[in-house]
N, C-alpha and C positions, 0 to 999 in steps of 0.2 A: 470472428463471428460478429455480425452487426447486431447492435441492440435496437430493437424496434421501439418506437415511441407511440404514444396515444395519438390517434388520428383526429381527435376532436380539436377544432381550431382554438389556439391559445393555451392548450394544455401542455403537451410535450412530456408528460410523465412517462415512466417506463411501461411498456405494454404488459399487462397481466392476463390478457385474454385476446383471442383472435375472433373477429366477427366476420362471418360470411353470410350471404343471403341469396335468395332466389325469387325473382319477381313472379314467375309463373306459379309457384306453389305458395307464394306469400309467406315465406318462412325465413327466419333469421336463426343462425346457429352461433353459439358462443363455445369456443373450444380453448383448451390450454394453449399457450403460445408455442409455436413450432409444430403443432400437430396438423396444420392444414396442408393439403396436397399441393396447392399452388399459392405460394405466399403473395404473388402479384395480384391475385383475385380476392385478397383478404385484407381486413383493416385491423390494426392493433388498437386495443383500448386499455387504459389504465384500470386498476381495480375499482375506483369509485365510479367511473363512467360505465364500466361493464356491469357492476352490481345494480346500477340505477337505470339501465337501458330500458326504454319504453319503445315498443314497436307500434306502427300505425294500427288503427282499429281494423280488425279482420285478419291481421297477420298473427302468426304464431312465433314464439321465441323458445327455442330449445337450448337450454343451458347444459352443455355436455362437459363442462369443466369438472375436474376431479375435486371433490370437496376436501378441505383440509380438516382432518379429524384430530382433535386435541387428545393426546395420549393420557394426560392426567390433568385434573382441575388445577387452575392457578390458585396460589395461596395468597389471600389478601393480607397486606401488611397492617 
């Protein structure tokens, strides 16, 4: 299995999200890695780049990634 890397120039971190987009509807989608139907038409993004993604004015960004829910609060030392 190939590990996808972030598509942002100079990054190369492991992809934590997959970005796809459609010019006609001016929509960007963020999905969990590996959930895209056509990986050739998708871009991998590392977690920081996916979390801070900004789309052009007039575009919509639909983050469809599954949120990570903490099962119990962390205990401060």
